C-alpha positions in Angstrom: -37.6 6.6 14.5 -36.3 10.4 13.5 -33.8 10.9 10.5 -31.2 11.7 12.8 -31.5 8.9 15.1 -31.7 6.2 12.0 -28.3 7.7 11.5 -26.5 7.3 13.9 -27.9 3.5 14.1 -26.5 2.9 10.8 -23.0 4.9 11.7 -23.1 2.5 15.0 -24.4 -0.6 12.9 -21.3 0.0 10.6 -18.9 0.5 13.2 -19.4 -2.5 14.8 -19.4 -4.8 11.7 -16.6 -3.5 10.7 -14.8 -4.9 13.5 -16.2 -7.6 13.6 -14.2 -10.0 11.6 -10.9 -8.5 14.0 -12.8 -9.6 17.4 -12.8 -12.4 16.8 -12.4 -16.1 14.8 -15.9 -17.3 14.2 -17.4 -16.8 10.7 -19.9 -13.1 10.9 -19.4 -14.0 14.6 -21.4 -16.7 14.6 -20.3 -19.9 12.7 -17.4 -21.9 14.5 -14.4 -22.5 12.0 -12.4 -26.0 11.6 -8.8 -23.7 12.1 -8.2 -22.3 15.3 -7.6 -18.7 13.8 -9.0 -17.2 10.9 -6.7 -16.0 7.8 -6.7 -12.2 6.8 -8.4 -13.3 3.4 -11.4 -14.4 5.1 -11.4 -11.4 7.5 -10.9 -9.4 4.6 -14.0 -11.3 2.8 -16.1 -11.1 5.6 -15.7 -7.4 6.0 -16.9 -7.0 2.1 -19.8 -8.9 3.0 -20.5 -6.8 6.3 -19.9 -3.8 4.1 -23.0 -4.6 2.2 -25.0 -6.1 4.9 -24.7 -2.6 6.8 -25.2 -0.9 3.7 -28.6 -2.7 3.2 -29.5 -1.3 6.8 -28.9 1.8 5.9 -31.0 1.6 2.5 -34.0 0.3 4.5 -33.7 3.2 6.6 -33.7 5.3 3.6 -37.0 3.6 2.2 -38.6 3.8 5.3 -37.9 7.7 5.3 -39.1 9.0 1.9 -37.9 7.9 -1.7 -34.5 6.2 -2.4 -31.6 8.7 -4.1 -29.7 7.2 -7.2 -26.2 6.9 -6.0 -23.1 6.9 -8.5 -19.6 5.0 -7.9 -18.3 8.1 -6.0 -21.0 7.3 -3.0 -19.6 3.8 -2.7 -15.8 4.7 -3.5 -16.8 6.8 -0.2 -18.8 5.1 2.0 -16.0 1.7 1.2 -13.4 4.3 2.4 -15.4 5.3 5.8 -16.3 1.2 6.4 -12.2 0.6 5.9 -11.5 3.5 8.2 -14.0 2.1 10.9 -12.1 -1.2 10.6 -8.9 0.5 11.6 -9.5 -0.1 15.6 -10.0 -3.8 15.5 -7.5 -4.3 12.7 -4.7 -2.6 14.8 -5.8 -5.1 17.9 -5.5 -8.2 16.1 -2.6 -7.7 14.1 -0.8 -4.5 15.0 -0.6 -5.2 19.0 1.2 -7.6 20.7 -1.0 -9.8 22.8 0.3 -12.6 25.5 -0.2 -16.2 25.0 
């Protein structure tokens, strides 16, 4: 896989991972919970775990392409902010739109 394709794959994985907590009521989309709805705190915790999972996938692609570059706190601040921005469609759908029940 080319380097450009791997960047697009990581961005697509990050987009799906950022919206996954908001589009279903299962933990990580797999594990059913005993309650009917997840709380916002559970969704945010799930978002943090999925951020690190998407970052791990990016790290695997970077390792396969060559030497891994050292990252400072700025990198994590920017990628964390980008992940939150990518989660905005799911958050909007879950909490800001009216749903008929």
